[in-house]
N, C-alpha and C positions, 0 to 999 in steps of 0.2 A: 636543356632548359626545363626547370621544374614547372608544374602546372600551378597557376594562381589558385589561392584558396577558394576564390569565388567560383571556380570552374571544376573543383573536385567533385566527382560523381557521388551521389547518394545511392547506397546499395542496401539490399535486404540482409539482415543478419541471420545467422543460423546458429544451431547449438554448438557448432565448432568455434564460434566467436566468444564462448563463455569466458575463457581466460583473458582475451583482450578487453572484454567489457569490465571484468573485475579489476584488471590493471588500470583501466581508465578511472574507475571509481577510487582506487587507491591514490591515483595521481592527484585527485581533487580532495584528498583528505577524508574520504568516506571509508567505511569499513569494507573489507573484502568479503562480500556475501555471495559466494559462489552458489550456495544452495538456492538463494532467491533468484539469481540470474538464470539458473537452470529452469526454474518454473516460468519466469517471464519469457524466455526465449522459446519455450515449448507452448505456452498458452497464448502468447501474444505475438505481435509482429514487430521485429526490431529493425531500426534503420540506422545506418552508420556511414561515416565518412572516414576512409582510410588515411592514415598519416602519410603525407607525401614523401617523408623521409624513411618510410618502412618501419616505423616504431609503433606498430599496432594500430589503434583507432585514434583519430583526431577528435571525433565526436560521435555520440550515440544517443538514442532514446528508444523506448518501447511503447507500443500502443496495444492495449488489451481491449478487444471489442466485445461488447455484450449485446450484439444484435444492432438493429437500425436505430435504437433509441439512445444509445450511449456508448462511448469508448473512453477509456482512461489512458491518459498520457503520463508516463513516468520515466524516471532515470535519465532525464535530460542532462547530459554531461558533455563538456568540452574540455579537452586537455589544457592544462594550465598554460602550456607554451603557445596555445592558439586562442587564448581568452580574448574577448573583446575584438574579434576580427570577423564577426558575422556568421560563424558556423552554426551557432545556436539558432539564430534567426532563420538561416537556410533550412535547417531541419524542421523547425516549427512550421514554416510556410509549406514545406513538402507534406508534413502531416496533415495540415488543414486541407491541402489540395486532395490528398488521398482519401480523407474522411468524407468529402463531399457534403451531403446534407446531414450526416450523423453528428449529433451534439457531442462535445468533448468536455472532459473534466480533468483537473489536475490539482495537485497540492504544490503551491509555489513557495519557495523560500523568499526572503527579502531581496535576494540578489536577482532571482529570475522574474519576480513579479512585474517590474517595469516593462520588460520585453513582452510578456503575455498581455499586459494592458494595451500596449501599442498594437498588438495583433488582434484585438477585439475581445479578449477574455475579460470577464467581470468578476469581482469578488462576490462570493456567495456563502462564506462560512469560514471556519478555521479549525485547526487541530493543535493541541499542545502535546509535545513529546515529554514523557516523564520516564525516569528509570532509576535503578538502584537495587538495593537489597530489600525485598518486600518482607515486612514483619507480619506474620499471620495473626490476625486478631484473636485474642484469647477467649473473650466472653460474648462476643456479638453473635446472636443466633441468626443464621442465614439459611435460605432455602437449600435443599439438597440437590446435588447434581450427580450424574453418572457418566461413565465413559460411553462415547457413541459406539453403536453397533453397525455392522455393514448394512443392515436393513433400514437404518435411520436415514441414509443418504437421500433417497427420494423426498422424504419429509423435510430434511434440511434444505434441499434445493427449492422446494415450494415456499418454505418460510423465508428463505433468503430473498427470493423473488418478490414476495409480498412486502418485505421491509425495505429492500434496496430499490424496488421499482423497476428492475430489469432482470432478465433471466440469466443467471450466472452458473447454470448447471455444469458446464465443462470445468469451471474453476472449483466448484464445490466437489465435484467428482475426484479432483486431484488432491483435496485436503488430507485424506487419510495417509497418503504416501508422503505428502509434503510436511505435515505437522508431526511433531513428536507425540502430542497429546491432543485429543479432540473430545470435548465433553458437551453434554446436553442438559438442559433444565426442563422439567415437566410439570404440568398441572394435571394431576390425575394421570391419564394415559396419553395426554396431548403434549407434544414437544413445543415449548414456548420460546426457547432460546438455545443458543449454542456458542461455543468459543473454542479457539485453538491456540496452541503454543508451538512455535517453530524456532529452530536454532539459528544463531549466527555464531561466528567464532568467539564472541565475547559475552553475549547475552541470550536469553530466551525472549522472543518477541511474543506478546499476547495479542492476538488479533486474527480474524475478526472477532468482535464481541457483539452479538445480537441478543437482546433480552427484552422482556415486556416491561421491566421497571428496574430501577437502580439497585434494589436489593438482590434481584436475580443476577444482575451484572456483577455485583460484588461477589456473589457465591461462585459464579463461573471463574472469575479471576482468582479467588482463593483456591479453588479446587485445582487449578492449573499451576499456580505458584507453589503450593505446598509440596508438589511432587518434584521440585527442582531445588538444588542448592546453588544455582547460578543467579546472577543479577537478572532482572527482568526489564523489559522496555515496552511501552505502549504509546500509541498516538490516539488521544482521546478527543472527541468532538468537544469544542470549548463550551458548547451549550449544556453539557453534562457537568456542571460545576460541582454538584454534590459528589459525584464519583471521583472527580479530580481531587477534591478536598480530602476525601477518605483515603485515596491512594497516598497522598502526601503525608497524612497523619500516620500512615503505616510504612513509612520509610522511603518512598519514592520522591525524587526531586525533579523539578522542571528543568528542561534542557533547551528546547527551541519551540517556536510557534511557526506554523505554516498556514498559508491562506488557501482555502478552497476556491478555485476559480473555474468558471464554466464558460462555454462558448456555444451559442445556439439555443441555450435554455437559461432561464433566470436562476435556477438553483438545482441541486441534485434531486432526482426523483425519489419517491419512496417516503417512508415514515422515519424522520430523523430521531424521534423520541425513543425508538427501539434500536437505533443504530449507534452504538457507543464507541466503537473503534473499528477501523478498516483492517483488512488483511495486511496491507502495507500501503505506504504513501504512493507506491508505484502502480497499484492496482485498484485502490479504493475498496 
């Protein structure tokens, strides 16, 4: 006799679950981003429910902790054959229990948002996904950027903590290995911004993007995009309308919008005016 779905155990995921996680994403029509899953399962804590029929995972999600002040919930997925049967709710209730007093944040699609609202998450912002072939502007003067050097990492970690409001040093330390390209912007000898580009099977994702102003954000995006002949993808904070308009003027098109939702805090910490794009919707 098979175990009822409501009684299937929730277990910790390991790096050995990379393929089943990617399979689960494909099952829901998402891109198979093994590279991202490898980072998430290394830097975060994954939770999963095994398929009772032995077909990989029935559901999964990943929580990336940034200390006692914030954790990011991402990649909440339920196999299509088990949709609307309570597995997503079970995982989220488990995540809330495990988090204790730690505030949580996530990017919700229109399909997941009602569940998160029922569990006590509140809307606190949004992101717009845009993508396509980026056309490098021909005449617009932009600030200069340079490739990041190994010695820049401690500075980037401090800047990131200042802008994001939490210490993400372990994640920043992984960026050089995770990203194909990592660039910084400077004012004199002071690093004021940084951005990375990392690969998926179909596109280069640009994120995170941290910059003191929109012109520097544009320069970082340009410097990353010009080194690639692939389509690019970004998830931009909807409050940065000037950057969104500029990206669309230069070839990118809107795809989807997601809602930033928080639990235990009214909004994301830090300085949103300098936070243009997250590393990914799974990590913030």
